[in-house]
TORKOL-4160 file (C-alpha; in steps of 0.2 Angstrom, whole numbers, padded with zeros to 4 digits, m for minus):
470
<pt num="1" X="0111" Y="m0254" Z="0526"/>
<pt num="2" X="0096" Y="m0254" Z="0514"/>
<pt num="3" X="0100" Y="m0249" Z="0495"/>
<pt num="4" X="0089" Y="m0236" Z="0485"/>
<pt num="5" X="0083" Y="m0245" Z="0470"/>
<pt num="6" X="0078" Y="m0229" Z="0461"/>
<pt num="7" X="0096" Y="m0222" Z="0459"/>
<pt num="8" X="0106" Y="m0230" Z="0444"/>
<pt num="9" X="0123" Y="m0237" Z="0447"/>
<pt num="10" X="0139" Y="m0229" Z="0440"/>
<pt num="11" X="0141" Y="m0243" Z="0428"/>
<pt num="12" X="0124" Y="m0240" Z="0420"/>
<pt num="13" X="0128" Y="m0222" Z="0419"/>
<pt num="14" X="0145" Y="m0225" Z="0410"/>
<pt num="15" X="0136" Y="m0236" Z="0398"/>
<pt num="16" X="0123" Y="m0223" Z="0393"/>
<pt num="17" X="0137" Y="m0210" Z="0389"/>
<pt num="18" X="0146" Y="m0222" Z="0378"/>
<pt num="19" X="0131" Y="m0227" Z="0368"/>
<pt num="20" X="0126" Y="m0208" Z="0366"/>
<pt num="21" X="0144" Y="m0204" Z="0359"/>
<pt num="22" X="0143" Y="m0218" Z="0347"/>
<pt num="23" X="0127" Y="m0212" Z="0340"/>
<pt num="24" X="0133" Y="m0194" Z="0339"/>
<pt num="25" X="0148" Y="m0199" Z="0329"/>
<pt num="26" X="0138" Y="m0210" Z="0317"/>
<pt num="27" X="0126" Y="m0195" Z="0313"/>
<pt num="28" X="0140" Y="m0184" Z="0310"/>
<pt num="29" X="0148" Y="m0196" Z="0298"/>
<pt num="30" X="0131" Y="m0198" Z="0289"/>
<pt num="31" X="0130" Y="m0179" Z="0287"/>
<pt num="32" X="0147" Y="m0177" Z="0281"/>
<pt num="33" X="0145" Y="m0191" Z="0268"/>
<pt num="34" X="0130" Y="m0182" Z="0261"/>
<pt num="35" X="0140" Y="m0166" Z="0258"/>
<pt num="36" X="0156" Y="m0174" Z="0250"/>
<pt num="37" X="0158" Y="m0177" Z="0232"/>
<pt num="38" X="0171" Y="m0185" Z="0221"/>
<pt num="39" X="0183" Y="m0174" Z="0210"/>
<pt num="40" X="0174" Y="m0181" Z="0195"/>
<pt num="41" X="0157" Y="m0176" Z="0202"/>
<pt num="42" X="0164" Y="m0159" Z="0206"/>
<pt num="43" X="0171" Y="m0156" Z="0188"/>
<pt num="44" X="0154" Y="m0162" Z="0180"/>
<pt num="45" X="0144" Y="m0150" Z="0191"/>
<pt num="46" X="0155" Y="m0135" Z="0185"/>
<pt num="47" X="0153" Y="m0139" Z="0166"/>
<pt num="48" X="0142" Y="m0127" Z="0156"/>
<pt num="49" X="0125" Y="m0135" Z="0150"/>
<pt num="50" X="0125" Y="m0143" Z="0133"/>
<pt num="51" X="0123" Y="m0131" Z="0119"/>
<pt num="52" X="0105" Y="m0130" Z="0112"/>
<pt num="53" X="0096" Y="m0119" Z="0099"/>
<pt num="54" X="0091" Y="m0101" Z="0103"/>
<pt num="55" X="0073" Y="m0099" Z="0100"/>
<pt num="56" X="0060" Y="m0084" Z="0100"/>
<pt num="57" X="0042" Y="m0086" Z="0100"/>
<pt num="58" X="0031" Y="m0081" Z="0085"/>
<pt num="59" X="0021" Y="m0066" Z="0088"/>
<pt num="60" X="0005" Y="m0059" Z="0080"/>
<pt num="61" X="0004" Y="m0040" Z="0077"/>
<pt num="62" X="0003" Y="m0026" Z="0065"/>
<pt num="63" X="0019" Y="m0021" Z="0056"/>
<pt num="64" X="0022" Y="m0004" Z="0049"/>
<pt num="65" X="0038" Y="m0002" Z="0039"/>
<pt num="66" X="0047" Y="0015" Z="0040"/>
<pt num="67" X="0063" Y="0023" Z="0034"/>
<pt num="68" X="0071" Y="0034" Z="0047"/>
<pt num="69" X="0085" Y="0046" Z="0044"/>
<pt num="70" X="0094" Y="0061" Z="0052"/>
<pt num="71" X="0094" Y="0077" Z="0042"/>
<pt num="72" X="0097" Y="0096" Z="0044"/>
<pt num="73" X="0084" Y="0110" Z="0043"/>
<pt num="74" X="0088" Y="0122" Z="0029"/>
<pt num="75" X="0079" Y="0135" Z="0019"/>
<pt num="76" X="0076" Y="0130" Z="0000"/>
<pt num="77" X="0080" Y="0137" Z="m0017"/>
<pt num="78" X="0096" Y="0146" Z="m0013"/>
<pt num="79" X="0100" Y="0159" Z="m0026"/>
<pt num="80" X="0114" Y="0172" Z="m0029"/>
<pt num="81" X="0110" Y="0190" Z="m0032"/>
<pt num="82" X="0120" Y="0202" Z="m0043"/>
<pt num="83" X="0116" Y="0219" Z="m0051"/>
<pt num="84" X="0114" Y="0220" Z="m0069"/>
<pt num="85" X="0121" Y="0237" Z="m0071"/>
<pt num="86" X="0124" Y="0254" Z="m0063"/>
<pt num="87" X="0111" Y="0261" Z="m0050"/>
<pt num="88" X="0105" Y="0278" Z="m0055"/>
<pt num="89" X="0110" Y="0287" Z="m0071"/>
<pt num="90" X="0124" Y="0281" Z="m0082"/>
<pt num="91" X="0134" Y="0295" Z="m0088"/>
<pt num="92" X="0141" Y="0288" Z="m0104"/>
<pt num="93" X="0157" Y="0296" Z="m0109"/>
<pt num="94" X="0160" Y="0300" Z="m0091"/>
<pt num="95" X="0162" Y="0315" Z="m0081"/>
<pt num="96" X="0178" Y="0319" Z="m0073"/>
<pt num="97" X="0170" Y="0323" Z="m0056"/>
<pt num="98" X="0158" Y="0308" Z="m0056"/>
<pt num="99" X="0159" Y="0298" Z="m0040"/>
<pt num="100" X="0161" Y="0279" Z="m0040"/>
<pt num="101" X="0146" Y="0269" Z="m0034"/>
<pt num="102" X="0146" Y="0263" Z="m0016"/>
<pt num="103" X="0135" Y="0252" Z="m0006"/>
<pt num="104" X="0126" Y="0264" Z="0007"/>
<pt num="105" X="0114" Y="0251" Z="0015"/>
<pt num="106" X="0117" Y="0233" Z="0015"/>
<pt num="107" X="0104" Y="0219" Z="0013"/>
<pt num="108" X="0097" Y="0213" Z="0030"/>
<pt num="109" X="0101" Y="0195" Z="0034"/>
<pt num="110" X="0085" Y="0186" Z="0038"/>
<pt num="111" X="0073" Y="0199" Z="0031"/>
<pt num="112" X="0059" Y="0193" Z="0020"/>
<pt num="113" X="0058" Y="0202" Z="0002"/>
<pt num="114" X="0041" Y="0203" Z="m0006"/>
<pt num="115" X="0036" Y="0211" Z="m0022"/>
<pt num="116" X="0042" Y="0229" Z="m0022"/>
<pt num="117" X="0053" Y="0227" Z="m0007"/>
<pt num="118" X="0070" Y="0237" Z="m0006"/>
<pt num="119" X="0084" Y="0225" Z="m0005"/>
<pt num="120" X="0098" Y="0238" Z="m0002"/>
<pt num="121" X="0104" Y="0255" Z="m0007"/>
<pt num="122" X="0119" Y="0260" Z="m0018"/>
<pt num="123" X="0124" Y="0278" Z="m0018"/>
<pt num="124" X="0107" Y="0282" Z="m0010"/>
<pt num="125" X="0097" Y="0274" Z="m0024"/>
<pt num="126" X="0086" Y="0259" Z="m0021"/>
<pt num="127" X="0088" Y="0241" Z="m0027"/>
<pt num="128" X="0070" Y="0234" Z="m0028"/>
<pt num="129" X="0064" Y="0217" Z="m0030"/>
<pt num="130" X="0050" Y="0212" Z="m0043"/>
<pt num="131" X="0043" Y="0195" Z="m0048"/>
<pt num="132" X="0047" Y="0189" Z="m0066"/>
<pt num="133" X="0056" Y="0175" Z="m0075"/>
<pt num="134" X="0066" Y="0187" Z="m0086"/>
<pt num="135" X="0082" Y="0193" Z="m0078"/>
<pt num="136" X="0085" Y="0212" Z="m0078"/>
<pt num="137" X="0099" Y="0215" Z="m0092"/>
<pt num="138" X="0097" Y="0233" Z="m0098"/>
<pt num="139" X="0089" Y="0250" Z="m0093"/>
<pt num="140" X="0071" Y="0250" Z="m0096"/>
<pt num="141" X="0064" Y="0267" Z="m0102"/>
<pt num="142" X="0053" Y="0276" Z="m0115"/>
<pt num="143" X="0053" Y="0267" Z="m0132"/>
<pt num="144" X="0060" Y="0250" Z="m0125"/>
<pt num="145" X="0050" Y="0235" Z="m0129"/>
<pt num="146" X="0051" Y="0216" Z="m0126"/>
<pt num="147" X="0047" Y="0203" Z="m0113"/>
<pt num="148" X="0056" Y="0212" Z="m0099"/>
<pt num="149" X="0045" Y="0227" Z="m0102"/>
<pt num="150" X="0030" Y="0216" Z="m0101"/>
<pt num="151" X="0034" Y="0209" Z="m0085"/>
<pt num="152" X="0038" Y="0226" Z="m0078"/>
<pt num="153" X="0021" Y="0232" Z="m0083"/>
<pt num="154" X="0013" Y="0216" Z="m0075"/>
<pt num="155" X="0023" Y="0219" Z="m0059"/>
<pt num="156" X="0017" Y="0237" Z="m0058"/>
<pt num="157" X="m0001" Y="0232" Z="m0061"/>
<pt num="158" X="0000" Y="0219" Z="m0047"/>
<pt num="159" X="0007" Y="0233" Z="m0035"/>
<pt num="160" X="m0008" Y="0244" Z="m0039"/>
<pt num="161" X="0001" Y="0256" Z="m0051"/>
<pt num="162" X="m0009" Y="0255" Z="m0067"/>
<pt num="163" X="0002" Y="0256" Z="m0083"/>
<pt num="164" X="m0013" Y="0258" Z="m0095"/>
<pt num="165" X="m0011" Y="0241" Z="m0102"/>
<pt num="166" X="0002" Y="0227" Z="m0104"/>
<pt num="167" X="0008" Y="0231" Z="m0121"/>
<pt num="168" X="0027" Y="0226" Z="m0120"/>
<pt num="169" X="0031" Y="0244" Z="m0125"/>
<pt num="170" X="0037" Y="0257" Z="m0112"/>
<pt num="171" X="0026" Y="0272" Z="m0115"/>
<pt num="172" X="0020" Y="0287" Z="m0105"/>
<pt num="173" X="0008" Y="0276" Z="m0095"/>
<pt num="174" X="0022" Y="0265" Z="m0089"/>
<pt num="175" X="0033" Y="0280" Z="m0085"/>
<pt num="176" X="0020" Y="0287" Z="m0074"/>
<pt num="177" X="0017" Y="0271" Z="m0065"/>
<pt num="178" X="0036" Y="0269" Z="m0062"/>
<pt num="179" X="0036" Y="0287" Z="m0055"/>
<pt num="180" X="0022" Y="0283" Z="m0043"/>
<pt num="181" X="0029" Y="0267" Z="m0037"/>
<pt num="182" X="0046" Y="0275" Z="m0033"/>
<pt num="183" X="0037" Y="0289" Z="m0023"/>
<pt num="184" X="0027" Y="0276" Z="m0013"/>
<pt num="185" X="0044" Y="0269" Z="m0007"/>
<pt num="186" X="0051" Y="0286" Z="m0003"/>
<pt num="187" X="0062" Y="0288" Z="m0018"/>
<pt num="188" X="0062" Y="0298" Z="m0034"/>
<pt num="189" X="0061" Y="0289" Z="m0050"/>
<pt num="190" X="0077" Y="0291" Z="m0062"/>
<pt num="191" X="0074" Y="0306" Z="m0072"/>
<pt num="192" X="0085" Y="0311" Z="m0087"/>
<pt num="193" X="0103" Y="0313" Z="m0083"/>
<pt num="194" X="0114" Y="0328" Z="m0087"/>
<pt num="195" X="0121" Y="0320" Z="m0102"/>
<pt num="196" X="0103" Y="0316" Z="m0108"/>
<pt num="197" X="0098" Y="0334" Z="m0106"/>
<pt num="198" X="0113" Y="0340" Z="m0115"/>
<pt num="199" X="0110" Y="0329" Z="m0129"/>
<pt num="200" X="0092" Y="0334" Z="m0130"/>
<pt num="201" X="0097" Y="0352" Z="m0131"/>
<pt num="202" X="0110" Y="0349" Z="m0144"/>
<pt num="203" X="0097" Y="0340" Z="m0155"/>
<pt num="204" X="0084" Y="0354" Z="m0153"/>
<pt num="205" X="0097" Y="0366" Z="m0158"/>
<pt num="206" X="0101" Y="0356" Z="m0173"/>
<pt num="207" X="0083" Y="0357" Z="m0178"/>
<pt num="208" X="0083" Y="0375" Z="m0176"/>
<pt num="209" X="0098" Y="0378" Z="m0186"/>
<pt num="210" X="0091" Y="0367" Z="m0200"/>
<pt num="211" X="0075" Y="0377" Z="m0200"/>
<pt num="212" X="0085" Y="0393" Z="m0201"/>
<pt num="213" X="0096" Y="0386" Z="m0215"/>
<pt num="214" X="0080" Y="0382" Z="m0225"/>
<pt num="215" X="0073" Y="0399" Z="m0223"/>
<pt num="216" X="0089" Y="0407" Z="m0228"/>
<pt num="217" X="0090" Y="0396" Z="m0244"/>
<pt num="218" X="0072" Y="0399" Z="m0248"/>
<pt num="219" X="0074" Y="0418" Z="m0247"/>
<pt num="220" X="0091" Y="0420" Z="m0255"/>
<pt num="221" X="0085" Y="0421" Z="m0273"/>
<pt num="222" X="0073" Y="0436" Z="m0271"/>
<pt num="223" X="0078" Y="0452" Z="m0280"/>
<pt num="224" X="0092" Y="0443" Z="m0290"/>
<pt num="225" X="0097" Y="0454" Z="m0305"/>
<pt num="226" X="0107" Y="0448" Z="m0320"/>
<pt num="227" X="0105" Y="0442" Z="m0338"/>
<pt num="228" X="0096" Y="0427" Z="m0342"/>
<pt num="229" X="0110" Y="0415" Z="m0341"/>
<pt num="230" X="0116" Y="0421" Z="m0324"/>
<pt num="231" X="0098" Y="0421" Z="m0317"/>
<pt num="232" X="0096" Y="0403" Z="m0323"/>
<pt num="233" X="0112" Y="0397" Z="m0314"/>
<pt num="234" X="0107" Y="0407" Z="m0299"/>
<pt num="235" X="0090" Y="0398" Z="m0298"/>
<pt num="236" X="0098" Y="0381" Z="m0300"/>
<pt num="237" X="0110" Y="0385" Z="m0286"/>
<pt num="238" X="0096" Y="0391" Z="m0275"/>
<pt num="239" X="0086" Y="0375" Z="m0278"/>
<pt num="240" X="0100" Y="0364" Z="m0273"/>
<pt num="241" X="0102" Y="0375" Z="m0257"/>
<pt num="242" X="0084" Y="0373" Z="m0253"/>
<pt num="243" X="0084" Y="0354" Z="m0256"/>
<pt num="244" X="0100" Y="0352" Z="m0245"/>
<pt num="245" X="0092" Y="0362" Z="m0231"/>
<pt num="246" X="0076" Y="0353" Z="m0231"/>
<pt num="247" X="0086" Y="0336" Z="m0230"/>
<pt num="248" X="0096" Y="0343" Z="m0215"/>
<pt num="249" X="0080" Y="0348" Z="m0207"/>
<pt num="250" X="0072" Y="0331" Z="m0210"/>
<pt num="251" X="0087" Y="0322" Z="m0202"/>
<pt num="252" X="0088" Y="0334" Z="m0187"/>
<pt num="253" X="0069" Y="0331" Z="m0184"/>
<pt num="254" X="0071" Y="0312" Z="m0186"/>
<pt num="255" X="0086" Y="0312" Z="m0173"/>
<pt num="256" X="0076" Y="0323" Z="m0161"/>
<pt num="257" X="0061" Y="0312" Z="m0162"/>
<pt num="258" X="0070" Y="0296" Z="m0159"/>
<pt num="259" X="0079" Y="0303" Z="m0144"/>
<pt num="260" X="0063" Y="0310" Z="m0137"/>
<pt num="261" X="0055" Y="0293" Z="m0139"/>
<pt num="262" X="0067" Y="0286" Z="m0126"/>
<pt num="263" X="0069" Y="0302" Z="m0116"/>
<pt num="264" X="0060" Y="0302" Z="m0099"/>
<pt num="265" X="0058" Y="0292" Z="m0083"/>
<pt num="266" X="0068" Y="0276" Z="m0084"/>
<pt num="267" X="0072" Y="0261" Z="m0073"/>
<pt num="268" X="0091" Y="0259" Z="m0073"/>
<pt num="269" X="0098" Y="0241" Z="m0075"/>
<pt num="270" X="0104" Y="0240" Z="m0057"/>
<pt num="271" X="0089" Y="0246" Z="m0048"/>
<pt num="272" X="0078" Y="0231" Z="m0051"/>
<pt num="273" X="0081" Y="0212" Z="m0048"/>
<pt num="274" X="0068" Y="0201" Z="m0055"/>
<pt num="275" X="0066" Y="0184" Z="m0046"/>
<pt num="276" X="0055" Y="0169" Z="m0052"/>
<pt num="277" X="0047" Y="0167" Z="m0035"/>
<pt num="278" X="0043" Y="0179" Z="m0021"/>
<pt num="279" X="0043" Y="0181" Z="m0006"/>
<pt num="280" X="0061" Y="0176" Z="m0003"/>
<pt num="281" X="0072" Y="0177" Z="0013"/>
<pt num="282" X="0090" Y="0185" Z="0013"/>
<pt num="283" X="0101" Y="0171" Z="0018"/>
<pt num="284" X="0118" Y="0179" Z="0017"/>
<pt num="285" X="0125" Y="0197" Z="0014"/>
<pt num="286" X="0140" Y="0198" Z="0003"/>
<pt num="287" X="0144" Y="0216" Z="0004"/>
<pt num="288" X="0148" Y="0229" Z="0017"/>
<pt num="289" X="0144" Y="0248" Z="0017"/>
<pt num="290" X="0157" Y="0257" Z="0006"/>
<pt num="291" X="0160" Y="0242" Z="m0005"/>
<pt num="292" X="0157" Y="0243" Z="m0024"/>
<pt num="293" X="0142" Y="0233" Z="m0029"/>
<pt num="294" X="0152" Y="0222" Z="m0041"/>
<pt num="295" X="0148" Y="0203" Z="m0041"/>
<pt num="296" X="0137" Y="0194" Z="m0029"/>
<pt num="297" X="0128" Y="0206" Z="m0016"/>
<pt num="298" X="0118" Y="0193" Z="m0007"/>
<pt num="299" X="0110" Y="0176" Z="m0007"/>
<pt num="300" X="0092" Y="0172" Z="m0005"/>
<pt num="301" X="0082" Y="0157" Z="m0001"/>
<pt num="302" X="0063" Y="0153" Z="m0002"/>
<pt num="303" X="0054" Y="0156" Z="0015"/>
<pt num="304" X="0050" Y="0138" Z="0016"/>
<pt num="305" X="0060" Y="0126" Z="0027"/>
<pt num="306" X="0067" Y="0110" Z="0020"/>
<pt num="307" X="0076" Y="0095" Z="0027"/>
<pt num="308" X="0091" Y="0088" Z="0018"/>
<pt num="309" X="0095" Y="0070" Z="0023"/>
<pt num="310" X="0103" Y="0054" Z="0017"/>
<pt num="311" X="0098" Y="0036" Z="0018"/>
<pt num="312" X="0107" Y="0020" Z="0012"/>
<pt num="313" X="0102" Y="0015" Z="m0006"/>
<pt num="314" X="0094" Y="m0001" Z="0001"/>
<pt num="315" X="0081" Y="0011" Z="0010"/>
<pt num="316" X="0080" Y="0023" Z="m0005"/>
<pt num="317" X="0073" Y="0008" Z="m0015"/>
<pt num="318" X="0057" Y="0009" Z="m0005"/>
<pt num="319" X="0054" Y="0027" Z="m0007"/>
<pt num="320" X="0045" Y="0038" Z="m0020"/>
<pt num="321" X="0042" Y="0056" Z="m0022"/>
<pt num="322" X="0027" Y="0063" Z="m0015"/>
<pt num="323" X="0027" Y="0052" Z="0001"/>
<pt num="324" X="0022" Y="0060" Z="0017"/>
<pt num="325" X="0036" Y="0063" Z="0030"/>
<pt num="326" X="0035" Y="0066" Z="0048"/>
<pt num="327" X="0049" Y="0078" Z="0054"/>
<pt num="328" X="0053" Y="0079" Z="0072"/>
<pt num="329" X="0066" Y="0092" Z="0079"/>
<pt num="330" X="0077" Y="0088" Z="0094"/>
<pt num="331" X="0065" Y="0097" Z="0106"/>
<pt num="332" X="0051" Y="0086" Z="0101"/>
<pt num="333" X="0042" Y="0098" Z="0089"/>
<pt num="334" X="0033" Y="0090" Z="0074"/>
<pt num="335" X="0027" Y="0094" Z="0057"/>
<pt num="336" X="0022" Y="0085" Z="0041"/>
<pt num="337" X="0033" Y="0086" Z="0025"/>
<pt num="338" X="0033" Y="0080" Z="0008"/>
<pt num="339" X="0047" Y="0070" Z="m0001"/>
<pt num="340" X="0052" Y="0081" Z="m0015"/>
<pt num="341" X="0068" Y="0073" Z="m0022"/>
<pt num="342" X="0077" Y="0057" Z="m0021"/>
<pt num="343" X="0096" Y="0056" Z="m0026"/>
<pt num="344" X="0096" Y="0074" Z="m0031"/>
<pt num="345" X="0089" Y="0070" Z="m0048"/>
<pt num="346" X="0071" Y="0073" Z="m0045"/>
<pt num="347" X="0066" Y="0055" Z="m0049"/>
<pt num="348" X="0060" Y="0043" Z="m0036"/>
<pt num="349" X="0062" Y="0024" Z="m0036"/>
<pt num="350" X="0044" Y="0021" Z="m0041"/>
<pt num="351" X="0048" Y="0004" Z="m0048"/>
<pt num="352" X="0054" Y="m0002" Z="m0031"/>
<pt num="353" X="0041" Y="0007" Z="m0021"/>
<pt num="354" X="0028" Y="m0007" Z="m0022"/>
<pt num="355" X="0039" Y="m0019" Z="m0013"/>
<pt num="356" X="0037" Y="m0010" Z="0003"/>
<pt num="357" X="0020" Y="m0019" Z="0006"/>
<pt num="358" X="0023" Y="m0035" Z="m0003"/>
<pt num="359" X="0039" Y="m0042" Z="0003"/>
<pt num="360" X="0053" Y="m0030" Z="m0003"/>
<pt num="361" X="0059" Y="m0027" Z="0015"/>
<pt num="362" X="0058" Y="m0045" Z="0019"/>
<pt num="363" X="0069" Y="m0050" Z="0003"/>
<pt num="364" X="0082" Y="m0038" Z="0011"/>
<pt num="365" X="0080" Y="m0047" Z="0028"/>
<pt num="366" X="0083" Y="m0064" Z="0021"/>
<pt num="367" X="0098" Y="m0060" Z="0011"/>
<pt num="368" X="0115" Y="m0063" Z="0017"/>
<pt num="369" X="0120" Y="m0045" Z="0015"/>
<pt num="370" X="0135" Y="m0037" Z="0006"/>
<pt num="371" X="0145" Y="m0022" Z="0007"/>
<pt num="372" X="0140" Y="m0005" Z="0014"/>
<pt num="373" X="0127" Y="0003" Z="0003"/>
<pt num="374" X="0130" Y="0020" Z="m0004"/>
<pt num="375" X="0121" Y="0035" Z="0003"/>
<pt num="376" X="0107" Y="0043" Z="m0006"/>
<pt num="377" X="0102" Y="0061" Z="m0003"/>
<pt num="378" X="0084" Y="0066" Z="0001"/>
<pt num="379" X="0075" Y="0083" Z="0000"/>
<pt num="380" X="0060" Y="0085" Z="0011"/>
<pt num="381" X="0049" Y="0101" Z="0009"/>
<pt num="382" X="0038" Y="0107" Z="0024"/>
<pt num="383" X="0024" Y="0117" Z="0016"/>
<pt num="384" X="0016" Y="0121" Z="0033"/>
<pt num="385" X="0030" Y="0122" Z="0046"/>
<pt num="386" X="0018" Y="0126" Z="0060"/>
<pt num="387" X="0028" Y="0124" Z="0076"/>
<pt num="388" X="0044" Y="0122" Z="0066"/>
<pt num="389" X="0042" Y="0140" Z="0059"/>
<pt num="390" X="0054" Y="0147" Z="0072"/>
<pt num="391" X="0066" Y="0133" Z="0071"/>
<pt num="392" X="0077" Y="0141" Z="0058"/>
<pt num="393" X="0091" Y="0134" Z="0048"/>
<pt num="394" X="0105" Y="0124" Z="0054"/>
<pt num="395" X="0096" Y="0113" Z="0066"/>
<pt num="396" X="0094" Y="0094" Z="0066"/>
<pt num="397" X="0078" Y="0084" Z="0063"/>
<pt num="398" X="0073" Y="0066" Z="0062"/>
<pt num="399" X="0063" Y="0061" Z="0047"/>
<pt num="400" X="0051" Y="0046" Z="0047"/>
<pt num="401" X="0044" Y="0040" Z="0031"/>
<pt num="402" X="0031" Y="0026" Z="0031"/>
<pt num="403" X="0034" Y="0015" Z="0016"/>
<pt num="404" X="0021" Y="0001" Z="0020"/>
<pt num="405" X="0011" Y="m0008" Z="0032"/>
<pt num="406" X="0004" Y="m0026" Z="0035"/>
<pt num="407" X="m0015" Y="m0021" Z="0034"/>
<pt num="408" X="m0019" Y="m0028" Z="0051"/>
<pt num="409" X="m0011" Y="m0041" Z="0062"/>
<pt num="410" X="0000" Y="m0054" Z="0055"/>
<pt num="411" X="0012" Y="m0068" Z="0061"/>
<pt num="412" X="0029" Y="m0061" Z="0063"/>
<pt num="413" X="0046" Y="m0068" Z="0067"/>
<pt num="414" X="0063" Y="m0060" Z="0069"/>
<pt num="415" X="0073" Y="m0057" Z="0053"/>
<pt num="416" X="0087" Y="m0068" Z="0060"/>
<pt num="417" X="0075" Y="m0083" Z="0059"/>
<pt num="418" X="0073" Y="m0083" Z="0040"/>
<pt num="419" X="0083" Y="m0095" Z="0031"/>
<pt num="420" X="0083" Y="m0097" Z="0012"/>
<pt num="421" X="0086" Y="m0113" Z="0002"/>
<pt num="422" X="0096" Y="m0114" Z="m0014"/>
<pt num="423" X="0080" Y="m0113" Z="m0024"/>
<pt num="424" X="0075" Y="m0097" Z="m0015"/>
<pt num="425" X="0062" Y="m0104" Z="m0004"/>
<pt num="426" X="0061" Y="m0095" Z="0013"/>
<pt num="427" X="0058" Y="m0106" Z="0028"/>
<pt num="428" X="0059" Y="m0105" Z="0047"/>
<pt num="429" X="0065" Y="m0119" Z="0059"/>
<pt num="430" X="0052" Y="m0123" Z="0073"/>
<pt num="431" X="0058" Y="m0131" Z="0089"/>
<pt num="432" X="0045" Y="m0144" Z="0095"/>
<pt num="433" X="0051" Y="m0153" Z="0110"/>
<pt num="434" X="0068" Y="m0160" Z="0107"/>
<pt num="435" X="0066" Y="m0160" Z="0089"/>
<pt num="436" X="0066" Y="m0145" Z="0076"/>
<pt num="437" X="0057" Y="m0145" Z="0059"/>
<pt num="438" X="0058" Y="m0134" Z="0044"/>
<pt num="439" X="0042" Y="m0124" Z="0039"/>
<pt num="440" X="0041" Y="m0116" Z="0022"/>
<pt num="441" X="0035" Y="m0098" Z="0023"/>
<pt num="442" X="0030" Y="m0084" Z="0011"/>
<pt num="443" X="0038" Y="m0067" Z="0017"/>
<pt num="444" X="0029" Y="m0051" Z="0019"/>
<pt num="445" X="0033" Y="m0034" Z="0025"/>
<pt num="446" X="0048" Y="m0031" Z="0037"/>
<pt num="447" X="0049" Y="m0018" Z="0051"/>
<pt num="448" X="0058" Y="m0016" Z="0067"/>
<pt num="449" X="0068" Y="m0032" Z="0065"/>
<pt num="450" X="0053" Y="m0042" Z="0062"/>
<pt num="451" X="0046" Y="m0049" Z="0046"/>
<pt num="452" X="0028" Y="m0055" Z="0042"/>
<pt num="453" X="0027" Y="m0074" Z="0037"/>
<pt num="454" X="0013" Y="m0085" Z="0031"/>
<pt num="455" X="0016" Y="m0104" Z="0031"/>
<pt num="456" X="0008" Y="m0116" Z="0020"/>
<pt num="457" X="m0006" Y="m0125" Z="0029"/>
<pt num="458" X="m0006" Y="m0124" Z="0048"/>
<pt num="459" X="0013" Y="m0127" Z="0050"/>
<pt num="460" X="0016" Y="m0111" Z="0060"/>
<pt num="461" X="0006" Y="m0102" Z="0074"/>
<pt num="462" X="0007" Y="m0089" Z="0087"/>
<pt num="463" X="0018" Y="m0094" Z="0101"/>
<pt num="464" X="0028" Y="m0107" Z="0091"/>
<pt num="465" X="0047" Y="m0106" Z="0095"/>
<pt num="466" X="0058" Y="m0102" Z="0080"/>
<pt num="467" X="0076" Y="m0105" Z="0080"/>
<pt num="468" X="0087" Y="m0089" Z="0078"/>
<pt num="469" X="0104" Y="m0096" Z="0083"/>
<pt num="470" X="0113" Y="m0111" Z="0089"/>
C-alpha cells in the first residue's frame, strides 16, 4: 500500500502540541513577572511625595485698597421733644372747674415736619414747630423782648406773615402776624384769658376810683366857712387829700399801662417747639390720646438716612472724615455717602490716612499680628439717598470705602509671601528650579490679600514663583 506523504504523522502532531504549550506557559510567566512587585516596592509606591515649598506666581495688576463693613440704615440727629409749658391759656391761681390738659391728637410716626407744621393737639389746641436755636421756655406776648422773640419774628416772616420788623420786642405787628398764622392753620390764636380780662377790669376800675377820689378831694374845700385858723387847717387837709388822690391815680394808671402792654394775643409756652434744623421726621410717638402731655411726647430725626457701622481699629487707621463711601443694600440698591464720624468723636485718623497708598496696609500684612482689634464706630451720611430713599430705617447695608490705589499696574504677591528680617527689611523667597533665593522688596499698597512689591534691580518679575508655605 502506498503512503500519503502530505499527511503528518501522529508523532509529529504530538510534538507540535508540546512545543506550543511550553511557549504559552513561558509567555504567561513573563506577563505575571511584569505585574509582580516586592513588598518593599509596594510600600515605597504608596508613600506621599517628598514635601516641597508651596509657591504662587507673581502677578502684575492694579490694586485698590478698600475698607468694607456691614452697617444699619438709620435716620440721623435723634432728638427728644417735650412741651415747655401749658397749651392754651394758663389760669394762674386756678379755677375750681378748670379741666386738666389731655392729648387729643398724637404725633404721627413717619410724618415730616416743616416750619409751621402741627406736631399734635392738646385739649384741641395746636403744638406747632418753628426753626430756631433758642428753645421755647416761656409764653411770648405783648411787651416781651429777647432772642426768643426775635427768632419768632424771623420764623413768622419766613412763613409769609410780616411782623413789621425783627426788633426782638413783641408789639402789635407781631401779634397781628401770630393771629394770621394761626388762622392759616385752622386755629384761633390765644386771646386773653378770663383771668386776664378780670384783671384788666379791676385795673380799669382802680383808675376810675382814683380819678373820682381826686375830683372829690379837689372839690371838698369849696364853700368852707370858719375863722381864719380853721380855714387854714381845712386848706392844709384838702391839699394833703388832693396830693394823696393824685398819687393813687398815678399808681393806678401805671399798673393799667403795664398790664395793657402785655395784654393781647400771646403764644403759650406749650404751643410752639423750636428746633435748630427743619424739616424733621417723627421717629417715635411717646404719648397716646388722653394722656397728660408731661415729659417726652415724641422723638424726631433728620430726614436724611445715615449708616451706623463698626470696623476694626486696624482698618480705622486708614480712614479720615470726608471720604466717599459706597452704600449697598441687600437688594442691590446703591448710593454714595460721606464718612462723617470715626469713633464717635468727630475726628478722623488723618495722620494715618496717608499710609493707605504708601505701604500702610502692607505693613499690617507683613506683621505677625496680635490680639483682636477693638471695634471703631463709623457714621456715614447719605445726602442724596436716591434709590435708597424708600429703604427706611432698620435695614442693613454694606459700606465700601476706598482708602488708596496703586496708580496703575504693579507687581503683587500674596501677603503670606512677605517675610521680615530682624532689621525690618521685607523680602520674598523665589523658587528657581530646585533652589530658592531671597529677594529684598519694598512694600506698597495691599488689597484683597495681595501686596504691591518692588524689588531692587531685576530680582523679581511677573510669573516668578514665590514661596507662601512649606
